[in-house]
Structures are given as structure tokens and as C-alpha cells.
N, C-alpha and C positions, 0 to 999 in steps of 0.2 A: 701696198698697192695691189690691185687685182691683176693677176697674171693675164697676158694677152689672150691666151686660149680661153680663159674663163670669161673675159669680157666679150669675146666673140660668141661664146655659147649663149650669153644673155641676149646679145643682139639678135641671135637667130630666132628668139621667141618674141621679138618686137614686130608689131604689125607693119606690113609694107606701106600702108597708108595711115598717116597719123590720125587719131580721132579728132573730130571737131566738137566744140562745146557750144551749147546754146543755153540761154536762161530758161529754166523751167518755171514759167509764169504761174502755173496752177499751184505748185508747191510754195513758191514765194508768197503768193496771195494768201494761201492757207495760213502761213505763219504771221504775215503782216496784219491779217484780220483778227488776230488774238488781241482783243481789247479789254479783257478781264470782265469782272474782277477775278484775279488769279494771275497765272503766268502771262507776262507780257514781253519778256526778253531773257536771253540766256546764251550760254556757249557750250561747246563740246559736241552736242547734237549727234550722238550715236543713236541707232534705232534698231528695233527688231519687231517681228510679228509675234503676237501672243497666241496661245493655243485656241482662243475663241475667235480668232480672226481679226481682233483689234490690232491697231498699230500703236507702238509706244516710242516716243522720242525721249532720250535721256540727256539731261543737261548738267553741267557743273554750275558755276556761279549763275544765279537766277534773280531777275527782278520780278516782283509781284506788285500788283496794284491795278489801276485802270489806265486806259489810253484812248485817245481819239484816233480816227483814221489817219490824221496827219502825223501822228507819232507823239504828240504832247502827252506827257504821262504824269499821273499822281501816284507816287510810290508808297506801298505799305510795308515793303520789306526787301532786303537783299540777303538771300540765303545761298548755301553752297552746293546744293544739288536738288534736282527735281525731275519730274516727268510730265509729259503731256500724253494722255492715253485716250484712245477712241478710234472712231472711223475717220477717214479723211474729210468727212463733211462736218464733224463735230468732235471736240476733244474735251477731256476733263483734266484740270490741274491736279497733279498728285504731289502733295507736299506734306510736311508735318505741321502740326498746329492748325490754325484756321486762316481764312483769307485775310482777316483783320490783324491777326497776330501770327504770321507765317513762321514756320521753322523748317530747318533742313530735313529732307525726306530720309536720308541715310545719316543718322547721327554718329558722331565720333565720341564714344564714351570713355576713351583712354585719356584724353586731355581736353579740357573744356576750351582751350585756346586754339586747338588744331581743328582741321576739317577734312572730310573725304571729298576729293574731286572725282567726278564720274568719268568713266572711259567706255570701252567697248561693252556691248551687251548682247546676250542671246538667251534662249530658253532651253533648259535641260531638265528632264524628268518632272515636268509640270511646274517648275519654278523659273522665274526670271533671274538671271545672274547679271550683275553689274560690276565690272572691274573698277576698283577705286584705288587711288593713291592719296596718301596723307600729306597735307601741306600745313605749314605753320606761318603765321603772319610775320613780316619783317618790318620793323619800325622804320618809318620814313620812306617806304617803298610801296608801289602798287602791286608788286609781285610777291608771291609767297615762296617759302623755302620747302622743298621736298624733304620730308623727315626720314626717308629710308624705309617707310612702311607701305606695303602694297597689300591688297586684299580683294576678295570677291564678296560683294553684298548679295545675300540670298533674299529674294523678294517673293513672298507667297502671293498667289493670285486668287482672290476670293470670288464669291458668286457674282459680285458686281463687275468683275473683270479688272479691277484696279489693283496694281501691285502694292503690297504692304511690306515694309521692312521687317526682316526676321533676325538676321545675324550677319556677321562678317567673318569669312574664312580667311585667315592670314595666308599670304603667298610668300614663299621664301624669296628673299632678294637681298641685294647689297645696298650700300648707302646711296647709290646714284641711279639704279635701274628702276624705272617706272613701268610696271607690267600692265598690259592691256591697252596700250595705245592703238593697237589694231588687233583684230580677231578674224580668223577665217576657218571655215569648215571645208575640208577637202579630203576626199577618199574616206579613210577610216579614222581620221584624226581631226581634232581642233588644234589650230596653230595660234599661239599667243605671242604677240610681239611686244618687246619692251625697249623703250628709249633709254640709252645709257648716257645720262646728261649730268654734268656738274654745273648747276646754274650759278654757284658761288663764284666760279671763275669763267663763266660763259663759255663752256666747252662741251661739245657734243662728240661722243666717242663712236656712236653707231647704234645699230639695232640688234638686240639679242632675240633669239627665237626659242620658244618651248613648244612641245606638242604633247597631247594626251589623247587617249582613245575617246571617241565620241561618247558624250554622256558622263564622262568621269572627271570633269574639270575641277570639281571640289576635292578630289583625291590628289592633293598636291604632291604627295609622296610618289605618285605614279607619273608625274611629269618627267619628260626627257628634254634635254637641252642640247642644242647644236653647238659643238665645240670647234667648228670650222672644218671638220672631217666626217664626223659621225654623231649619232644621237647617243647621249650618255646621261647618267643620273647625276644630280647635284647641281644646284644653281650656280655654284662657284666655278663650274667648268664651262659655263656658257661664254661664248666669244662674240663680241660685237662685230657685226658685218658693217663695212664702211658704205653706208647708203647715202652719204653726203648730206642728206636732209633728214629730219625727223619724220618717219613714215607714220601716218595716222590712219591709213586704210590699205588693206590688201585683199584682193579677190582673184579667183581663177578666171582667166579669159574665157569668154563664151564659146570660142571656137576650139577650146581645148589645147591650145599650143603652149600655154604657160600661165604666168601670173603677172598681174600689174599692181603697182603701188602708187598711192597718191600722197602728195605732200605740198606744203607751202614753204619755200626757202626762208631762211632767217630764224634766229633764235635769240631772245624769247619772243620778240614782238611781231614776227611774221614779215611778209613781204608782199609783192604786188602781183604774183601769178600763182595759178594752180598748176602743179607739175605732175607728170606721170613718168614712171620708170618700169622696166620689164625684166622678168627673170624666167628661166625655164624650171626653177625649183622654188618652193616656199622659203628656202634658206638663202636665196641669192646664189651667185652674185647678181647685182642689179645693174642695168644700164644707167648712164648719167640721167638725172631728172631733166625732163624736157617740158618747157611751158606749153600748156594747151589752152590757157584762158588767162587774159589780163583782167584783174579785179578792179572794176570801175569805182567801187566805194572809196578806194584810197584817195582818188582825186575828187570824188563827189562830196566828201565830208572832210572838214579840217581835222587834223590829228587822228585820223582813222588808221587802224591796223587790221590785218587779216591773218587768220591762223586756223589750224586744225581742220584741214579738208579730209573728208572720209566718204566711203562708199555706202550705199543703201541698196544692197542686192535684192531685198524683198520688195522694194518699190520699183525695181527695174524690169525691163522687158527685153525680149530678144532683139538685139541690134542697138539697144539703148541702155546706158548705165547711169543711174542717178548718183550724183556727187553733191555734197554740201560743203560749205566753208563758213567759218564764223568771222564776224567783224565786231569791233568795239572801238571806243574812243579813249585815247590817253588822257582826255580831260575829265574822265571819271563820271560820277553820277550827275553832275551839273549839266553836262552835255546830253546825257541820255534822258534826263527829265524833259529836255526840250524836244528830243526826237528819239524815241526808243527804237525806231527802225535801225538806228546805228548799232543796236545790240541784239539783232535777230539774225538767225542763219539764212544763208542764201543758197539756192539750189540750181544745179546745172544738169542738163542731159548730155552725156557723151555718146556720140555715135561710135559703136564698137563692132568688131568682127570683120573688118575689111582686110 
């Protein structure tokens, strides 16, 4: 349990007026207007600005093909990670293979049956970095099993501005910690958050935190880990902070009073609200997650789930913070072919700084 004085400290950095959330119709329309051929649906939806000013959205599982404005889709592929790259008025599908024979953008060469699922992304030293965690299929289940392998995919950015896969740098981890669920640059450091989850027994232990000097993320030997008291070397010394929910986005508050984290309760299928929590430190303790938005797609579509809410600071402005969340159907591809909008990210504007 969090000591009362620690909980009070976290509450001290909570805004006096709770943020309000409204739908960002322009970003929603930007995604829903992706009718192919190419990317027409996906999840995870992390993003970053590229050096040439273009925006890139990074996805895990991805649908490719064509779609009508109503959402009816003709699928050409189901791949395990991809990107959309370009301006907010026009984007290019970034995948492996071709539009007719699509392949995963970040391949897993260690085991043909496993796949890298994408997570947080940023740009360092001219390359795009995408945090990835390896999953293996589970017979008879729509969910995959985390294999205990995390990494950072290094993407080179060519003259056309489209990232190209180069290599994966392994990240030290244990059998249950998935690194890169959230990423934040603050002060002189990049902070990397890892969910400590044992999906086999449906148990979430909390969030671990690592930090590294800005620009040095690929030097994993230089990573330091929060052990509950101080920063130390060695991933085995990292201690999971009890965040109640899987945090998938962290950012510094615009008024400088502390930090905020976003999550969706429930594991692994998600729940009905987007929640915020606050802390005076990147390492916590965090306030209890508080709902800020009720997700309408849960009742709009049958068998719909919501998950992986995250921040998009590079798309935000003073007084407003952009948040996305993912939706999908437990009825799998048959439902998504009828309406691919059920598998496209949704965007919100949070009023902040009050």
C-alpha cells in the first residue's frame, strides 16, 4: 500500500479542476477517411514527429485493404505492426511487402511464429525508435502470449521521409515486464515505462520505470531503474509501482506542477472509460485513476472493447492535450470486415492547465 504521506504528495500535483474531454473530430475523421488501398485499421496508435516535420502513427496489429466511407472493408492482409506517415492532410502506408501481399513492417526473425507488437516511439539521433514486445500465438485464443522479449526497433528515415526497418536492439527484461508501454522525455532524461503483467494468470503487478540520458536509449547498459527509493543499475532491481491500471501514456503537466498518466481499466480486454492519474514525480506514487471520459463505442457496437489510451504531445497545444484510445471487436475479422471503423483509433482533446 502507498503510505498516506506519499498519497497526499501525489494529490498535491493533481489539478484543482478536473480536465474535460471532448471528441477531436478532425483527427477522428483523418483516420476514418483512410480507405486504402493500404492501412485501414489498427491498434496501439503511438505517434511522434519526424525530423522533416511529418507525423507518424505506429500501430501493432493492422488491417490492410480497401474500405468504403461506411466502413465496409475488403481485406488484403492482417499484419502485426505498421505505420502511417505524412502530413495531417495525407499519409502513406508504411508496411513490408506490397499492398496486395502485405507483410509486417518490423519483422521478427528469431521465430517465424512470433511477432513484434509496437509500443511507444520517438526520434533520436536522426532515427525513429519504436519499442516492441514479442508475442506468440496461443492456440484457441484471440490473445497472444508475451514471450519475455522486449526490444527497440531502429528505423532509418530515407530521403522520401518514410521509416525503413533496420534492426532491433534487445532490452533487458524479465519474463513478465513489457517495456515501452509509455515513454516520456523530461529534463535531461527519457523515462521508459514497463507493464509488469502475467497474462497467463491474468495478474497485473504494476508499472516499472527506467531512465536514460536523452539520446542514449539504445545504450541499454546505461539505463537506470527505479527500485522504489533511488535509481540503480540492473533491470532485476526495478520495482513495480502500484498504479492500479496499466499505464500506456505519461506526460509532464503543462503548468509544470507534476505528471499525468492515462489508462483504461481492465486487463486484458479493457473497459468503458479513459482514466487519468497524477504524480509529482515520474516514478510515482500516483493518485487513483479517475474517469475523464466514457467510451461510447462500447455500447455503440456489439462485443466492442477499448484499450491502450495514450498521449500525443506533439499534436497538442497549450491548454489542450490530445489523447487516443483503441477499439476492437471480440467477434474478430468477420465483424471488422462489416465495419472497419470498429478497429480504428479514436481521439480526444483534454482541457488541461486549470
